[in-house]
Structure formats: C-alpha cells, structure tokens
N, C-alpha and C positions, 0 to 999 in steps of 0.2 A: 508305668509312670501315672502319678496322680496329680503331679503340681509342675509348675513351672517357676524358676528363678527370674529377675530383671534381666539376667542374660539369658537371653534365647538359646544359648549353646550348652546351657548348664540344665540337667534336667533333675529332678528329685523323685527318687522312688518311694514305695510305702513305707519302708523302714526308715525315711529320712535321709537316704544317702545321695550324695552329689555325684550325678554320673555326667561324662562328656564323652565324645568320640575317643575309640581307642587310640587312634593315630591322628593328631592334629598339628596344628602349626606350633604349639609350645614345645613339641619333641625336637623340630629343627631349630628353634630358638634356642632351647638348652644345648644342645649338640654345638651350635654356633658360639654361645659364650663359653664353654669349656675349650672349644679349640682356640679361641682368640686369647683366653686367659693362659693357658699352659704354652700356647706357642710364644706369647708375649714371653713368659717365665723362661722357657728355654731360649729364646732368642739371646737372653740376657745373661742368663747363668749357665747355659748348656743344658740341653734335655736331659743328659744323664746323670745329672746333679739336682735337678728339681724334685724329683721324687724320693731320693734321699735325703733331702734337706726338710722336705714336708714330714716324713716319717720320723726323723730324729728331732724335728722340732716338736711335733705331737705327742712323742713320747717322753721329751723332756717337761713340756708342760704338764702332762698328766702326772708324772713323777713328783716334780718339784714345786708344780703350782697347785693343780687340782687337789692334790693330797694336802699339800699345805692347808688350802682353803677348806677341806673337810675337816681337818684337825682343828683348826680355828672355831669352824661351826660347831664341832663335837663340844669343845671345852666351853665357847660361849652358850651352847645350847643347855649344857648341864648346870652351869650357873645361872642361867635365867630362869631355869624351871625352879632351881632352889629358892631363889628370891621371890619368885612368885609364891611357891609352897608356905614360906615363913614370914611373907607379908612385907618384904621389902619394896617390890613393885608397888604394893598397895600404899606404901608410905611416900613414895616418890610420887604416884599419882595425887594423893592429897596435896601435896606441895604444889605440884604444877597445875592442880584444877583452877586456882583462882587466877592463873595466867591465861587460858584459853579464851575468854571474853575478850580481854583487851588486846592480844595479838591476833588471834584467829577469828575473832567475832562468833565463836563457838560456844556452847554450854561447858560447864566444867566437866561433864561426863566424857567429854572428848578426849580428856588426858589418858582415859584407859585406853581408848584407840591409840593414841600415840605411844603408849607402854609397849602395847601388844605388838604393833606392827615394828617398833624399834628392835624388839629382841626376836623377830622373826621374818616375815616379809609382808610385801603390799597387800595381798589377798587376805591377811589375818582380820584386817577391818570387816570383811565380809560376814565372818561369823556374829561379830558384834553387831552389826547392822540387822541380822535375824533375830536378835534378841529383843523382844519388847521392852524389856526393862531398861536396855540402853536407848533404844530408837525413839522412845516416847519423848525425850528430853529435847528433839531436834525438830525444827520447823521443816517444811518440805524444801523450801530453799536451801537450809543447812545440810539436810540429807544430800542434797546434790553436791556438797563438797567431800562427802567420804572417801572418793576414790584419790583425789588430789590430797586431801589430808592424810589418809593412811599411807599413801606413797611417799610423802614427804619423810617419812621416818623408816619406811621398809628397808630392811637388811642393815639398819644403822649400826647395831651391835658387831654383826660380822665385819662390815668395812672398817670399823673404829679398831675392833681387834686385830685385824689384818694389817693395818697401817702402823699401830703400836710395835706389832711384831718385827716390823722393820728395822726396829732400832730406836734409841732414846732422842735421837735427833729429830724425831718426828712428832713427839709427844704435843708439843706447842701447835705445830701444823695440824695435828689432828684434832685437837680441841677448838682451835679456829673454825676448821672445816665443819665440825658439827654444829656450831653456832651459826655460820652461814648457810648451812643446809636448812635450819628452822626458819632463818630469816626468809630464805627464797621459798619455803613451803607456806609464810605468812602471805608472800606476794601472790603465789599461785592459788591458795585458799581463798584469799579476799577477792581476788579477780572473779573466780567462779561464783562466790557468794553474791556478789555485786549483780552480776547478770542472771543468777538464779532468783534472786529477789524481784527483780524486773518482770521475769517470766512467771513466776507464781503471784505477782502483784502483791507482794508482802511490803508493809512498810519497812523502811530502813531498820527501825530499832524494834521491830516486832520480834517477841522471843517467848518460848512457852516457860511459863513461869511453876516451877517444880521445887519441892523441898527435897533435896537430895538425902539430908539426914536421916529423915524418917522412912527412906525407901529402902528395904532390905536387899534389894537387888544391886544397890549401889554401895551401901555401907558395910555388906557382909561379903565374905569370900569363901570358896569352897577348899576344903582340905582333905589329903588323902586319910584313910584308915590307918590305925597303928600308932606307936608312939612316934616321938621326935627322931630318933634313930632311923625307925623304919621309913618314915615319910622322907627323910633326906635321902636315903637309899634309892627309895623308888622315884623321887624327883629328878635326882642326879643322873639315874640310867635312863629314866624317859627323856629327859633333855639331850642326852647323848645320843640316843636313837633318832631323835628329830634331827640333829646335827648330821648324822650319817646320810638321812633322807636329802635334806638341804644341799650336802656336801655333793652327793650324785647326781642331783638335779643341776646342780652348777658344772659339774665335770663335764658333759658333753659338749655344752655350749662355750665351756672355757678353752677345752682343747680345739674345736673347730674354729671358733672366732679367733684365739689368741695366734695359732699358727697361720691363717690365713691373713691376720693384721699384720704379724710380724714378717712374713716373707715380704710384704707389700711396704714394709716401712724400714727395717734394718738394710745394712749394705753386706759387701764381701766381708769375708773374716781373715783372707790371707794377708801377707804382710804388705805385698805388693799391689793391693787390691785387686786379687784374684779370688775366684771362687774355689773353696777346696771341699765342697760339700759338707760343711758342719752344721750343726742346729743354730736357728736363729739368723742365718744369711737371708738376705733379701735383695729386692731392686729398688728399694727408695723410691717407689711411684707416689704412695700418699704424701711423703714430705715434699715432692715436687708439686703435687696438685694443691696442696694447702699452703704453698708459700706466698703466692699472692694475698692470701688472707692472713697472714702474719702480723703485720702491722694492727690491724683490727684487733686479733687475738691478744695481741702484747698489751693494748691500751684496757681492754675488759678483763683480762685474766692474767696479765704479765707473763704471758708466755714469749720466751726469748729464741725458741727454735720451734720448728714446723712438726717435728718428731712428737712432741708431746700432745698435739692436736688429737691423736688417735684416742685417747682417753675419754674426753667428754663425746666423741663420736660412737665410740663403743658401750659408753654408759647409758646412752640412748634406749638399746636394746637388751644390754645384760651389763649390770654390774659387776656380776661375778667374773665375767670376762675381763671387764675393764680393770679390776683388782689385779688379775693376773698379768696384765701389762706393765703395772708399775714397777716391779723389782728390775724387769728388763729395762726400763727408761733408765732407772737409778743407777742400775749396774754400768751402762754404757754412757752415762755423764749427760744423757739429754734432759733429766729432771733433777730438782733439788727440793728442799723442804718447802720452800715457796709455791712450787707446783703441787706439792703432796697437800698441802691445805686447800688448794683450789679443787684438786682431785677428790678430797674428801667432801667438801661441799657439794660439788655438782652430783658426785656418785650417790651420795645419800640422798639428796633431794629427788633425783630423777629416778634412781633405783631401776634402772631400765623399763622406764615407763611404757616404752611403745609395744613391750611385749606383754603387757598386763592390762592396761587401761581398757581396751576393747571389751576383754573378757570380763573384767570388773564391772564394767558400766552396764553390760548386758545381763550379767548376774542381778545387777540392782534395779534393773528394768529402768535404766536412763540413758538408753541409747541416743535420745535426742539432745544429750548434752556431750557427745563424743567429741565433736570439731572443738567445742567450748573448752573442755576439761583436757583436751591435748595440748591446744594452744596456749592456755594458761600455765599449764605444767610446763611446756617448752621455755615460756618466759620465767617461770620461777627459778628453774635450773641454771639458767643463764644468770639471773640475779644473785643467785647462790655462789656461782663463780666470781661475780664481780665483787661481791660482800667479802668473800674468803681473801681475795687478791689484795683489796685495800685495807682489810682490817690487819692481815699479817703485815702489811708494809708499815701500818702505824703502830702496831705493837712491837715489832721488832725494832723500829726508830728511837721508840721510849726505852728498850731495856737495853 
C-alpha cells in the first residue's frame, strides 16, 4: 500500500486499485437490502411468482424495448453520420451559431458542441473540449459550462426518434419537448456561467474576440476518402455501428432499471386483481410513495397520476431506461401526449446526467464545480418539464 484515501477504511495499492477488508459491514447491509426487497415483493405477490415476473419482464424489456432502442440508435446513427459527412450538420451549425450568445451566453462555436452531443451522447463534448481550435473561443468561465451545455443536448436525436416512433399523435409533443429541453438547458448553463464568472473574476460581458470566418478549424470540415457513393456507404455504416454500440450500452441499464421500476410501479394483471405471474406485474409501491407529491407534480408538469413520476426519476440516471418506460405507461393508460412532451423535455435536458456529470467534470479537471454543475442541471431539467407542460397547454388551446 502506498497511499490512503479520505476514508480510512479504503486503501490504494501501487496500481491505483482501491481495496477494503474482504468482509465488512457492506456485505451484511447488502444481504439485508435484498432480504427486505424480495421479502416485501414475495409477501405481496407470492414468492413463487416474484422470480418468474422478474425474468419475464426482463426478457420482454430486452426483446421489445432494448432492441427497439438499438434499432432507433442504428438508424439515427446512420443518418447523423451521413448528415455530418455531406455538410448538413455544418449547415445547421451555421444557422444556430448566432443564437448561442443570446441564449446560452456562449460563443458561436458552441453550436458545434450542441449538434455533436444531440446526435450522440453527453460525453461527446469532451472530444471538442480537447480540440484547441474549439476550446480557444471560450473563456475559463465559459469552459465551466461544457458539461451542462453538452448534457442539455445529449441523446436528443435518440429520444426524439424513439418518441416519434410511438405514433403520429406524439409529433407535436416531441417538438415541444425539444424546445423545452433547450430552454431548460439555457437555465442550467446560464446559472453555471453566472457562478463561474464570479469564481474566475471575469467581467459579466467579457468574451474572447475571435474571427471564426478566418479560422480553418471552424470553417472547414473533414470528409472521407473516395467518391460520393463510397463516402455515403462508409458514413452510413459507421453511423450504424455507433448505433449498435450505443444500443448495447443502453441495454443493460434498460433491462435492469426498467424491470425494477416496473415491478415497483404496476399492479397485478389478473381480472380480479390477482397475481398470475405475467410480465410487468408489480406491487405499486412507487405510486403510493409518490402520491403525496402529486399536487406539486401536477402544477409543475401537469401529471395527473403518480405512475408517470417514474419517468423523470429514472431520467436522472439513465434516459435510455426512462425511454423504455414510456410505451408501458402509454399502453396502461397512465400517460398521454401531454406527458410525452414533458418526458421529452426532461429526458433530453437531463440525459441521465447523474451518471455522467462527475466523470465528465473529472475529465475536464473541473471537480470544484461538481456540486454547482449537478445542482444547476437539476434545476434546468425541472425548468424543462415546466416549460414543456405550459407550452403544450398553450399550443393545444390555440390549435
């Protein structure tokens, strides 16, 4: 052993591996949690049905949800790579660049980060942050917003494509959700920017003056070798492969989280309220716990039943898993198009930020902003849900 952590029970060896005693309190706590959880499920459903329901639900989520998300990711990935190869994303980037300063308080180059993360995932902003041609346009305070800004758009295309695939009734809701996610991101990014400017003692209006038009790193883009047809096939297949990777990355979390959430959310499937051991049966624990908060959620997000609260709670850590819950909520009559608008707004804005923020900030060497970044993005996602709720109500009352 060559060093100790702040926790005296954790040691770090020469390889940087963290070590603890082979047997400790955590083992007994873990056993206790499992005993309590499965004891509770068994007492309500019958212990003979619990494991059958878990396996059937997990299998159905894998086949009908995870693979569906993977298919969406493959198609969206293929399209996004083709758009990038032939300049569509560059065109959209040029259109969006003038909006970056008024909305987010960031230079026009930030539009590249928005497009990159929208067609992929939150950490895509890290590759840009390491590029001097991109990074030089940002002040130290503006660089502190990379994580929140990138997360605002992360998984955007995947969430949008998934929700549109649920049916034409959700087109308007998905569009409103995208707008709300951007507005929520404005809130999150601006809050971080205000605090970061104070931290770095920057003037509120201080910015780096750079001429993007004369910078080849901004005005030019890379293309693949070969003619247009070869470039199209190469981009399309590379994008599809990235979709497979993303789909596989989401699958494990989707199966685990959705199965657990659904068994704690839904009720018995029998005609007389009996448990028959079918997939998606559950004990309705989460709705009971969330019921006291329903009046607040109704004012903020327009939720009319406690079951739909599982979406924003799941989106905190895994938006792919949250997406997987949507079809079940719709099929069981718990959610509608109004809720989908809120789901999209919160889902895209949060993008499972609790599972990526710390790692991203650590990579960017901005650990001192962890609490600020997480707190601001929590507020931003809530704001996105509120925006989606009231924009949907206003638009539908006019139409």
